[in-house]
C-alpha positions as a Markdown table, in Angstrom:
| # | Residue | x | y | z |
|---|---|---|---|---|
| 1 | Unk | -10.3 | 14.5 | 54.8 |
| 2 | Unk | -5.9 | 14.7 | 53.7 |
| 3 | Unk | -5.7 | 11.2 | 52.6 |
| 4 | Unk | -8.8 | 11.5 | 50.8 |
| 5 | Unk | -7.7 | 14.9 | 49.0 |
| 6 | Unk | -4.6 | 13.0 | 48.2 |
| 7 | Unk | -5.9 | 9.7 | 47.8 |
| 8 | Unk | -8.3 | 11.8 | 44.9 |
| 9 | Unk | -5.4 | 14.2 | 43.5 |
| 10 | Unk | -3.2 | 10.6 | 43.2 |
| 11 | Unk | -6.2 | 9.0 | 40.8 |
| 12 | Unk | -7.1 | 11.9 | 38.5 |
| 13 | Unk | -3.2 | 11.8 | 38.2 |
| 14 | Unk | -3.2 | 8.3 | 36.9 |
| 15 | Unk | -6.6 | 8.6 | 35.3 |
| 16 | Unk | -5.9 | 11.3 | 33.3 |
| 17 | Unk | -3.4 | 10.7 | 30.9 |
| 18 | Unk | -5.1 | 7.2 | 30.5 |
| 19 | Unk | -8.5 | 9.4 | 29.0 |
| 20 | Unk | -5.6 | 11.7 | 27.0 |
| 21 | Unk | -4.5 | 8.3 | 25.6 |
| 22 | Unk | -7.5 | 7.3 | 24.3 |
| 23 | Unk | -8.6 | 10.4 | 23.4 |
| 24 | Unk | -6.1 | 10.7 | 21.3 |
| 25 | Unk | -6.7 | 7.9 | 19.7 |
| 26 | Unk | -10.5 | 8.1 | 19.1 |
| 27 | Unk | -11.6 | 6.6 | 15.2 |
| 28 | Unk | -12.4 | 10.9 | 15.1 |
| 29 | Unk | -9.3 | 12.3 | 15.0 |
| 30 | Unk | -6.2 | 9.1 | 14.6 |
| 31 | Unk | -4.8 | 9.4 | 11.5 |
| 32 | Unk | -3.0 | 6.7 | 11.5 |
| 33 | Unk | -2.4 | 5.9 | 7.8 |
| 34 | Unk | -0.7 | 8.7 | 7.4 |
| 35 | Unk | 2.3 | 7.0 | 8.9 |
| 36 | Unk | 1.8 | 3.9 | 7.3 |
| 37 | Unk | 5.1 | 1.6 | 5.7 |
| 38 | Unk | 4.5 | -1.6 | 4.4 |
| 39 | Unk | 7.1 | -4.0 | 4.6 |
| 40 | Unk | 6.0 | -7.5 | 3.1 |
| 41 | Unk | 3.2 | -8.4 | 1.5 |
| 42 | Unk | 2.1 | -12.3 | 1.5 |
| 43 | Unk | -0.4 | -14.1 | -1.3 |
| 44 | Unk | -1.3 | -17.2 | -0.6 |
| 45 | Unk | -4.3 | -19.3 | -2.5 |
| 46 | Unk | -6.6 | -21.5 | -0.5 |
| 47 | Unk | -9.8 | -24.6 | -1.0 |
| 48 | Unk | -12.0 | -22.3 | 0.7 |
| 49 | Unk | -14.4 | -26.0 | -0.9 |
| 50 | Unk | -16.2 | -27.2 | 2.1 |
| 51 | Unk | -16.6 | -23.4 | 3.2 |
| 52 | Unk | -13.4 | -23.5 | 5.3 |
| 53 | Unk | -9.9 | -22.9 | 3.6 |
| 54 | Unk | -7.4 | -25.7 | 3.9 |
| 55 | Unk | -4.1 | -25.9 | 1.6 |
| 56 | Unk | -4.9 | -26.9 | -1.9 |
| 57 | Unk | -3.8 | -30.8 | -3.1 |
| 58 | Unk | -2.9 | -31.6 | -6.0 |
| 59 | Unk | -2.1 | -27.6 | -7.3 |
| 60 | Unk | -5.5 | -28.2 | -8.3 |
| 61 | Unk | -9.4 | -27.0 | -7.7 |
| 62 | Unk | -12.5 | -25.5 | -8.8 |
| 63 | Unk | -12.4 | -22.4 | -9.7 |
| 64 | Unk | -15.2 | -21.6 | -7.7 |
| 65 | Unk | -13.9 | -22.9 | -4.4 |
| 66 | Unk | -10.5 | -20.6 | -5.0 |
| 67 | Unk | -9.9 | -18.3 | -2.1 |
| 68 | Unk | -6.9 | -15.1 | -1.9 |
| 69 | Unk | -5.5 | -14.3 | 1.5 |
| 70 | Unk | -3.6 | -11.1 | 1.4 |
| 71 | Unk | -1.5 | -10.2 | 4.5 |
| 72 | Unk | -0.2 | -6.8 | 4.3 |
| 73 | Unk | 2.2 | -5.8 | 7.5 |
| 74 | Unk | 3.2 | -2.5 | 8.4 |
| 75 | Unk | 6.6 | -2.7 | 8.9 |
| 76 | Unk | 7.3 | -0.1 | 12.2 |
| 77 | Unk | 5.7 | -1.6 | 15.4 |
| 78 | Unk | 2.8 | -3.4 | 15.9 |
| 79 | Unk | 2.3 | -1.1 | 19.4 |
| 80 | Unk | -1.0 | 1.0 | 18.4 |
| 81 | Unk | 1.2 | 4.1 | 19.7 |
| 82 | Unk | 2.9 | 4.0 | 16.2 |
| 83 | Unk | -0.5 | 3.3 | 14.3 |
| 84 | Unk | -1.5 | 6.7 | 16.2 |
| 85 | Unk | 1.0 | 9.8 | 15.9 |
| 86 | Unk | -1.3 | 12.5 | 16.7 |
| 87 | Unk | -0.5 | 11.5 | 20.0 |
| 88 | Unk | 2.6 | 12.4 | 20.5 |
| 89 | Unk | 1.3 | 15.8 | 20.7 |
| 90 | Unk | -1.5 | 14.8 | 23.7 |
| 91 | Unk | 0.1 | 12.5 | 26.3 |
| 92 | Unk | 3.3 | 12.9 | 28.5 |
| 93 | Unk | 4.2 | 9.4 | 28.4 |
| 94 | Unk | 4.4 | 9.2 | 24.9 |
| 95 | Unk | 8.3 | 9.1 | 23.8 |
| 96 | Unk | 11.0 | 11.7 | 22.2 |
| 97 | Unk | 11.1 | 9.0 | 19.3 |
| 98 | Unk | 7.4 | 9.0 | 18.4 |
| 99 | Unk | 7.1 | 12.7 | 18.9 |
| 100 | Unk | 9.9 | 12.9 | 16.5 |
| 101 | Unk | 8.5 | 10.2 | 14.2 |
| 102 | Unk | 5.5 | 11.7 | 14.0 |
| 103 | Unk | 7.2 | 14.9 | 12.9 |
| 104 | Unk | 8.8 | 13.5 | 9.9 |
| 105 | Unk | 5.2 | 11.9 | 8.6 |
| 106 | Unk | 4.2 | 15.4 | 9.2 |
| 107 | Unk | 6.9 | 16.7 | 7.1 |
| 108 | Unk | 6.4 | 14.5 | 5.2 |
| 109 | Unk | 10.1 | 13.0 | 5.2 |
| 110 | Unk | 9.1 | 10.6 | 7.3 |
| 111 | Unk | 7.7 | 6.7 | 5.5 |
| 112 | Unk | 4.1 | 7.2 | 4.2 |
| 113 | Unk | 2.9 | 4.8 | 2.4 |
| 114 | Unk | -0.3 | 5.2 | 1.1 |
| 115 | Unk | -1.8 | 2.9 | -1.4 |
| 116 | Unk | -2.8 | 4.5 | -4.6 |
| 117 | Unk | -3.8 | 1.2 | -7.3 |
| 118 | Unk | -4.4 | -2.5 | -6.7 |
| 119 | Unk | -4.1 | -4.9 | -9.3 |
| 120 | Unk | -4.8 | -8.8 | -9.3 |
| 121 | Unk | -4.0 | -10.5 | -12.1 |
| 122 | Unk | -2.8 | -13.5 | -13.9 |
| 123 | Unk | -0.6 | -14.7 | -17.0 |
| 124 | Unk | -3.1 | -16.8 | -17.9 |
| 125 | Unk | -6.4 | -15.8 | -19.8 |
| 126 | Unk | -9.2 | -16.3 | -18.2 |
| 127 | Unk | -11.8 | -15.5 | -20.1 |
| 128 | Unk | -12.7 | -13.4 | -23.5 |
| 129 | Unk | -12.9 | -10.1 | -21.3 |
| 130 | Unk | -9.8 | -11.0 | -19.5 |
| 131 | Unk | -6.3 | -11.6 | -21.3 |
| 132 | Unk | -3.5 | -12.7 | -19.1 |
| 133 | Unk | -2.5 | -9.7 | -17.7 |
| 134 | Unk | -5.9 | -7.9 | -16.9 |
| 135 | Unk | -7.3 | -7.3 | -13.6 |
| 136 | Unk | -9.3 | -9.2 | -12.2 |
| 137 | Unk | -10.5 | -7.6 | -8.9 |
| 138 | Unk | -14.0 | -7.7 | -10.2 |
| 139 | Unk | -14.6 | -11.8 | -10.8 |
| 140 | Unk | -13.6 | -11.5 | -6.8 |
| 141 | Unk | -15.2 | -10.7 | -4.3 |
| 142 | Unk | -14.6 | -9.4 | -0.3 |
| 143 | Unk | -16.8 | -8.3 | 2.0 |
| 144 | Unk | -13.4 | -6.3 | 3.1 |
| 145 | Unk | -11.1 | -5.6 | 0.4 |
| 146 | Unk | -8.3 | -3.1 | 0.2 |
| 147 | Unk | -8.5 | 0.2 | 0.0 |
| 148 | Unk | -6.8 | 2.6 | -1.9 |
| 149 | Unk | -5.8 | 5.9 | -0.3 |
| 150 | Unk | -8.6 | 8.7 | -0.9 |
| 151 | Unk | -7.8 | 11.1 | 2.2 |
| 152 | Unk | -10.4 | 9.2 | 4.8 |
| 153 | Unk | -7.7 | 7.7 | 7.4 |
| 154 | Unk | -8.7 | 4.3 | 7.6 |
| 155 | Unk | -7.9 | 3.6 | 4.5 |
| 156 | Unk | -5.7 | 0.8 | 3.4 |
| 157 | Unk | -5.2 | -1.0 | 6.7 |
| 158 | Unk | -3.3 | -3.3 | 7.6 |
| 159 | Unk | -3.8 | -6.7 | 8.0 |
| 160 | Unk | -5.1 | -9.6 | 6.1 |
| 161 | Unk | -7.9 | -9.7 | 3.6 |
| 162 | Unk | -9.6 | -12.6 | 2.0 |
| 163 | Unk | -10.9 | -12.6 | -1.7 |
| 164 | Unk | -13.1 | -15.0 | -2.9 |
| 165 | Unk | -13.3 | -16.3 | -6.7 |
| 166 | Unk | -17.0 | -15.9 | -8.0 |
| 167 | Unk | -16.7 | -17.3 | -11.5 |
| 168 | Unk | -14.9 | -20.5 | -13.2 |
| 169 | Unk | -12.9 | -19.3 | -16.1 |
| 170 | Unk | -14.1 | -20.4 | -19.2 |
| 171 | Unk | -11.3 | -23.0 | -19.9 |
| 172 | Unk | -9.0 | -25.3 | -17.1 |
| 173 | Unk | -5.8 | -23.6 | -17.2 |
| 174 | Unk | -2.8 | -22.6 | -14.8 |
| 175 | Unk | -3.0 | -20.1 | -13.7 |
| 176 | Unk | -0.5 | -17.9 | -11.4 |
| 177 | Unk | -1.9 | -15.1 | -9.9 |
| 178 | Unk | -0.4 | -11.9 | -9.1 |
| 179 | Unk | -0.8 | -9.2 | -6.8 |
| 180 | Unk | 0.1 | -5.6 | -7.2 |
| 181 | Unk | 0.5 | -2.2 | -5.2 |
| 182 | Unk | 1.4 | 1.0 | -6.5 |
| 183 | Unk | 1.6 | 3.5 | -3.9 |
| 184 | Unk | 1.5 | 7.6 | -4.8 |
| 185 | Unk | 5.0 | 8.2 | -3.4 |
| 186 | Unk | 6.5 | 5.3 | -6.0 |
| 187 | Unk | 7.0 | 2.3 | -4.2 |
| 188 | Unk | 5.2 | -0.6 | -5.3 |
| 189 | Unk | 5.1 | -4.3 | -4.3 |
| 190 | Unk | 4.4 | -7.1 | -5.9 |
| 191 | Unk | 3.6 | -10.8 | -4.7 |
| 192 | Unk | 3.2 | -14.0 | -7.0 |
| 193 | Unk | 1.3 | -17.3 | -5.9 |
| 194 | Unk | 2.6 | -20.2 | -6.7 |
| 195 | Unk | 1.0 | -21.8 | -10.1 |
| 196 | Unk | -2.5 | -23.6 | -9.2 |
| 197 | Unk | -4.8 | -25.6 | -11.5 |
| 198 | Unk | -8.5 | -23.9 | -12.3 |
| 199 | Unk | -11.1 | -26.4 | -12.7 |
| 200 | Unk | -14.2 | -25.5 | -14.6 |
């Protein structure tokens, strides 16, 4: 009986911290985006003409085959503990460093890259409604687009975003596309593609 009680006590001691960890990181109370630090932005144009994105040949492709892959990288850590600061208050396994990082985020002294505006532009006129420098998001489609921060913790998550061009330009021309991200703290990140000739 004593052995059984001891075993149950050990099992409970092992499971409780894990349950606290999982509970603290559920989508309802994990405000991970409050502590996002975006370290890099990468933009690449791919040819999706056969529904399998691949590198462009001879720097040209039909406009409606263009796929833009945008990669946003969190520079702190890929460890989910860093992406869920509320966990620092609820799990005994969190390090002092993480707890301090959480406090920095709460005090607004830590990195808080919350996306304010997102733009896709070209250095070349696309059509009469989209001269050079105009935001081109309306000519692209994405099932999971980059989100600006609206107070929802799920907004602006790191990862790979894929955009598909859904209309052709008025004329054949060479374009350099630029993705620009403005954050609420004044930080700006921008990345341009290699020149690509769009065929109608």
